TORMAR-932065 format. One record per residue (C-alpha): residue number from 1; x, y, z. Coordinates in steps of 0.2 Angstrom, whole numbers, padded with zeros to 4 digits, always signed. Example, Ala and Ser with C-alpha at 12.3 -4.5 7.8 and 13.67 -1.06 7.14 Angstrom:
# residues 2
{1,{+0062,-0022,+0039}}
{2,{+0068,-0005,+0036}}
This chain:
# residues 313
{1,{+0183,+0520,+0508}}
{2,{+0167,+0514,+0516}}
{3,{+0157,+0516,+0499}}
{4,{+0171,+0506,+0490}}
{5,{+0171,+0492,+0503}}
{6,{+0152,+0492,+0504}}
{7,{+0152,+0487,+0485}}
{8,{+0159,+0470,+0489}}
{9,{+0156,+0468,+0508}}
{10,{+0140,+0470,+0518}}
{11,{+0145,+0484,+0530}}
{12,{+0135,+0490,+0545}}
{13,{+0127,+0507,+0541}}
{14,{+0133,+0512,+0559}}
{15,{+0150,+0514,+0551}}
{16,{+0144,+0529,+0541}}
{17,{+0143,+0538,+0558}}
{18,{+0161,+0540,+0558}}
{19,{+0159,+0551,+0542}}
{20,{+0147,+0562,+0552}}
{21,{+0160,+0564,+0567}}
{22,{+0174,+0567,+0555}}
{23,{+0164,+0580,+0546}}
{24,{+0161,+0589,+0562}}
{25,{+0179,+0588,+0567}}
{26,{+0184,+0595,+0550}}
{27,{+0172,+0610,+0553}}
{28,{+0179,+0613,+0571}}
{29,{+0197,+0612,+0564}}
{30,{+0193,+0625,+0551}}
{31,{+0185,+0636,+0564}}
{32,{+0200,+0634,+0577}}
{33,{+0208,+0650,+0581}}
{34,{+0222,+0644,+0593}}
{35,{+0235,+0631,+0592}}
{36,{+0228,+0622,+0607}}
{37,{+0211,+0621,+0598}}
{38,{+0219,+0616,+0582}}
{39,{+0228,+0602,+0591}}
{40,{+0212,+0595,+0600}}
{41,{+0201,+0596,+0585}}
{42,{+0214,+0588,+0574}}
{43,{+0217,+0574,+0586}}
{44,{+0198,+0571,+0586}}
{45,{+0198,+0570,+0567}}
{46,{+0213,+0559,+0566}}
{47,{+0207,+0547,+0579}}
{48,{+0190,+0546,+0571}}
{49,{+0198,+0542,+0554}}
{50,{+0209,+0529,+0564}}
{51,{+0193,+0521,+0572}}
{52,{+0184,+0521,+0555}}
{53,{+0199,+0513,+0546}}
{54,{+0201,+0500,+0560}}
{55,{+0183,+0496,+0560}}
{56,{+0183,+0494,+0541}}
{57,{+0198,+0482,+0543}}
{58,{+0189,+0472,+0556}}
{59,{+0173,+0471,+0545}}
{60,{+0182,+0465,+0529}}
{61,{+0192,+0452,+0539}}
{62,{+0211,+0449,+0544}}
{63,{+0213,+0467,+0552}}
{64,{+0231,+0463,+0558}}
{65,{+0237,+0466,+0540}}
{66,{+0230,+0483,+0540}}
{67,{+0235,+0488,+0558}}
{68,{+0252,+0495,+0555}}
{69,{+0249,+0503,+0538}}
{70,{+0234,+0513,+0545}}
{71,{+0243,+0519,+0560}}
{72,{+0259,+0524,+0550}}
{73,{+0248,+0533,+0536}}
{74,{+0239,+0543,+0549}}
{75,{+0252,+0547,+0561}}
{76,{+0268,+0551,+0551}}
{77,{+0261,+0564,+0538}}
{78,{+0250,+0573,+0550}}
{79,{+0265,+0576,+0561}}
{80,{+0272,+0590,+0550}}
{81,{+0255,+0600,+0552}}
{82,{+0257,+0602,+0571}}
{83,{+0263,+0618,+0580}}
{84,{+0272,+0609,+0594}}
{85,{+0282,+0593,+0595}}
{86,{+0271,+0588,+0610}}
{87,{+0255,+0589,+0600}}
{88,{+0263,+0578,+0586}}
{89,{+0268,+0565,+0599}}
{90,{+0252,+0565,+0609}}
{91,{+0241,+0564,+0593}}
{92,{+0252,+0549,+0586}}
{93,{+0250,+0540,+0603}}
{94,{+0231,+0543,+0602}}
{95,{+0230,+0536,+0585}}
{96,{+0239,+0520,+0590}}
{97,{+0229,+0519,+0606}}
{98,{+0213,+0520,+0595}}
{99,{+0218,+0507,+0583}}
{100,{+0223,+0495,+0597}}
{101,{+0206,+0498,+0605}}
{102,{+0196,+0495,+0589}}
{103,{+0206,+0481,+0581}}
{104,{+0212,+0473,+0597}}
{105,{+0226,+0463,+0587}}
{106,{+0232,+0446,+0593}}
{107,{+0250,+0441,+0590}}
{108,{+0255,+0422,+0588}}
{109,{+0272,+0425,+0594}}
{110,{+0279,+0437,+0608}}
{111,{+0292,+0443,+0595}}
{112,{+0278,+0450,+0584}}
{113,{+0271,+0460,+0598}}
{114,{+0289,+0466,+0603}}
{115,{+0293,+0471,+0585}}
{116,{+0276,+0480,+0583}}
{117,{+0279,+0490,+0598}}
{118,{+0296,+0495,+0592}}
{119,{+0289,+0500,+0576}}
{120,{+0276,+0511,+0584}}
{121,{+0289,+0519,+0596}}
{122,{+0300,+0522,+0581}}
{123,{+0285,+0530,+0571}}
{124,{+0281,+0542,+0586}}
{125,{+0300,+0547,+0588}}
{126,{+0301,+0551,+0569}}
{127,{+0284,+0560,+0570}}
{128,{+0291,+0571,+0584}}
{129,{+0307,+0574,+0575}}
{130,{+0298,+0579,+0559}}
{131,{+0287,+0591,+0569}}
{132,{+0302,+0599,+0577}}
{133,{+0310,+0602,+0561}}
{134,{+0295,+0609,+0553}}
{135,{+0292,+0620,+0568}}
{136,{+0309,+0627,+0566}}
{137,{+0307,+0630,+0548}}
{138,{+0290,+0639,+0551}}
{139,{+0298,+0650,+0564}}
{140,{+0312,+0655,+0552}}
{141,{+0299,+0659,+0539}}
{142,{+0289,+0670,+0551}}
{143,{+0304,+0679,+0556}}
{144,{+0309,+0683,+0538}}
{145,{+0291,+0688,+0535}}
{146,{+0292,+0700,+0550}}
{147,{+0308,+0707,+0544}}
{148,{+0302,+0710,+0526}}
{149,{+0287,+0718,+0533}}
{150,{+0297,+0730,+0543}}
{151,{+0308,+0734,+0528}}
{152,{+0293,+0737,+0518}}
{153,{+0283,+0748,+0530}}
{154,{+0296,+0756,+0542}}
{155,{+0310,+0768,+0540}}
{156,{+0327,+0759,+0543}}
{157,{+0336,+0774,+0551}}
{158,{+0322,+0781,+0563}}
{159,{+0311,+0766,+0565}}
{160,{+0296,+0777,+0561}}
{161,{+0283,+0771,+0548}}
{162,{+0288,+0776,+0531}}
{163,{+0278,+0784,+0517}}
{164,{+0270,+0768,+0511}}
{165,{+0264,+0764,+0528}}
{166,{+0258,+0782,+0531}}
{167,{+0249,+0783,+0514}}
{168,{+0240,+0766,+0516}}
{169,{+0234,+0770,+0533}}
{170,{+0229,+0788,+0528}}
{171,{+0219,+0780,+0514}}
{172,{+0209,+0770,+0526}}
{173,{+0206,+0784,+0537}}
{174,{+0199,+0795,+0523}}
{175,{+0188,+0781,+0518}}
{176,{+0180,+0780,+0535}}
{177,{+0165,+0792,+0534}}
{178,{+0159,+0788,+0551}}
{179,{+0173,+0795,+0561}}
{180,{+0167,+0808,+0573}}
{181,{+0182,+0820,+0573}}
{182,{+0189,+0830,+0558}}
{183,{+0206,+0826,+0551}}
{184,{+0221,+0837,+0551}}
{185,{+0237,+0835,+0541}}
{186,{+0254,+0841,+0547}}
{187,{+0268,+0842,+0535}}
{188,{+0285,+0844,+0544}}
{189,{+0302,+0849,+0538}}
{190,{+0318,+0851,+0549}}
{191,{+0325,+0869,+0546}}
{192,{+0342,+0871,+0538}}
{193,{+0345,+0852,+0537}}
{194,{+0357,+0853,+0522}}
{195,{+0368,+0865,+0532}}
{196,{+0369,+0852,+0546}}
{197,{+0374,+0839,+0534}}
{198,{+0387,+0850,+0525}}
{199,{+0394,+0858,+0541}}
{200,{+0394,+0843,+0553}}
{201,{+0393,+0827,+0542}}
{202,{+0380,+0815,+0537}}
{203,{+0382,+0805,+0554}}
{204,{+0377,+0820,+0564}}
{205,{+0363,+0823,+0551}}
{206,{+0357,+0805,+0555}}
{207,{+0357,+0808,+0573}}
{208,{+0347,+0824,+0571}}
{209,{+0334,+0814,+0561}}
{210,{+0334,+0801,+0575}}
{211,{+0332,+0814,+0588}}
{212,{+0317,+0823,+0579}}
{213,{+0309,+0806,+0576}}
{214,{+0309,+0802,+0595}}
{215,{+0301,+0819,+0599}}
{216,{+0288,+0816,+0585}}
{217,{+0284,+0799,+0591}}
{218,{+0281,+0805,+0609}}
{219,{+0271,+0820,+0603}}
{220,{+0260,+0811,+0590}}
{221,{+0255,+0795,+0600}}
{222,{+0238,+0789,+0594}}
{223,{+0240,+0798,+0577}}
{224,{+0246,+0792,+0560}}
{225,{+0264,+0798,+0559}}
{226,{+0279,+0794,+0548}}
{227,{+0295,+0800,+0540}}
{228,{+0291,+0803,+0522}}
{229,{+0309,+0805,+0516}}
{230,{+0324,+0815,+0519}}
{231,{+0321,+0828,+0533}}
{232,{+0302,+0828,+0529}}
{233,{+0289,+0820,+0542}}
{234,{+0270,+0820,+0542}}
{235,{+0256,+0818,+0555}}
{236,{+0238,+0814,+0551}}
{237,{+0228,+0817,+0567}}
{238,{+0209,+0816,+0570}}
{239,{+0206,+0829,+0584}}
{240,{+0191,+0838,+0591}}
{241,{+0194,+0855,+0582}}
{242,{+0207,+0866,+0574}}
{243,{+0213,+0873,+0591}}
{244,{+0219,+0855,+0596}}
{245,{+0227,+0853,+0579}}
{246,{+0236,+0869,+0581}}
{247,{+0242,+0865,+0599}}
{248,{+0249,+0848,+0592}}
{249,{+0259,+0858,+0579}}
{250,{+0265,+0870,+0592}}
{251,{+0270,+0857,+0604}}
{252,{+0281,+0848,+0591}}
{253,{+0289,+0865,+0586}}
{254,{+0293,+0869,+0604}}
{255,{+0299,+0851,+0608}}
{256,{+0312,+0852,+0593}}
{257,{+0317,+0870,+0597}}
{258,{+0321,+0866,+0615}}
{259,{+0332,+0851,+0611}}
{260,{+0351,+0852,+0610}}
{261,{+0362,+0840,+0600}}
{262,{+0380,+0842,+0597}}
{263,{+0378,+0860,+0602}}
{264,{+0366,+0863,+0588}}
{265,{+0350,+0872,+0591}}
{266,{+0337,+0863,+0581}}
{267,{+0321,+0869,+0574}}
{268,{+0307,+0863,+0563}}
{269,{+0293,+0871,+0552}}
{270,{+0275,+0864,+0551}}
{271,{+0262,+0866,+0538}}
{272,{+0244,+0862,+0544}}
{273,{+0229,+0859,+0534}}
{274,{+0211,+0853,+0538}}
{275,{+0203,+0840,+0527}}
{276,{+0189,+0846,+0517}}
{277,{+0174,+0835,+0512}}
{278,{+0177,+0824,+0497}}
{279,{+0195,+0831,+0496}}
{280,{+0208,+0819,+0489}}
{281,{+0224,+0814,+0498}}
{282,{+0235,+0823,+0486}}
{283,{+0225,+0839,+0487}}
{284,{+0226,+0839,+0506}}
{285,{+0245,+0836,+0506}}
{286,{+0248,+0849,+0493}}
{287,{+0239,+0862,+0504}}
{288,{+0249,+0857,+0519}}
{289,{+0265,+0858,+0509}}
{290,{+0260,+0876,+0504}}
{291,{+0257,+0880,+0522}}
{292,{+0274,+0873,+0526}}
{293,{+0282,+0885,+0513}}
{294,{+0273,+0899,+0521}}
{295,{+0280,+0895,+0538}}
{296,{+0298,+0894,+0530}}
{297,{+0295,+0910,+0521}}
{298,{+0290,+0918,+0538}}
{299,{+0306,+0914,+0547}}
{300,{+0305,+0895,+0550}}
{301,{+0303,+0888,+0568}}
{302,{+0285,+0890,+0567}}
{303,{+0269,+0882,+0560}}
{304,{+0257,+0889,+0547}}
{305,{+0239,+0884,+0543}}
{306,{+0233,+0883,+0526}}
{307,{+0224,+0899,+0522}}
{308,{+0230,+0908,+0537}}
{309,{+0246,+0918,+0542}}
{310,{+0261,+0909,+0550}}
{311,{+0261,+0908,+0569}}
{312,{+0278,+0911,+0577}}
{313,{+0278,+0900,+0593}}
């Protein structure tokens, strides 16, 4: 704007100082990390633009013609970008106050001033309403995004992370070569779950899954755990040594075995495998699955470690 006006009018070079201030305000707005900082830096940016446009109108003459258009163009569109209606209202008021200070308009008739103030008040009201509406839309969008994220990464029945979330987190864990503790993988399977479903109904089976999930969540806090599907669960734990990993497996087996639900004595079998250097995820899971099979074959309600005999707890 300044460069275009300078081609036909002799403008003061001091006007270009507004460009520097606006550039700094743009950078601060880009770096803002809270809604409060975003509001303050945005307010500085818009007031700088209002002061620049007002000063330019004064420099080229007859600023009263540009007074209202400048204020409306800067205050109304920006209202949709604010996070709170109060921010839109205060920013709009600051823009009009800046214009009044820079332009200092004079009105030949009292009615002109009255109509101008009514128009300004109306623009502030519209800006506040627009911001309120957009804030509501953004909240709905954020809620929908959270719901979709939950559906994509959480098991709807138990509330545990699902296979997708587990595998993504496990991939990141294996890529972290700087981790000080070794990684152990636990594959878990509820014993005789098909008999529970067939004998008592799927609603009881769902309650069993929920109950086991609660115990797994309690025993595996701080580790990566999930329901992989059906009656299968998994835990990936970075612990100090194999003894700690075995104690984790033992505690889960004991917790499930000591629970009573609808008169049922529940039990779970666990396959445990330690991650070897450069071993792939699928190899690790396959060894844990084989250890789980060994635990099932040895009588269930126990854990087995890959390469070792099953441990009856």
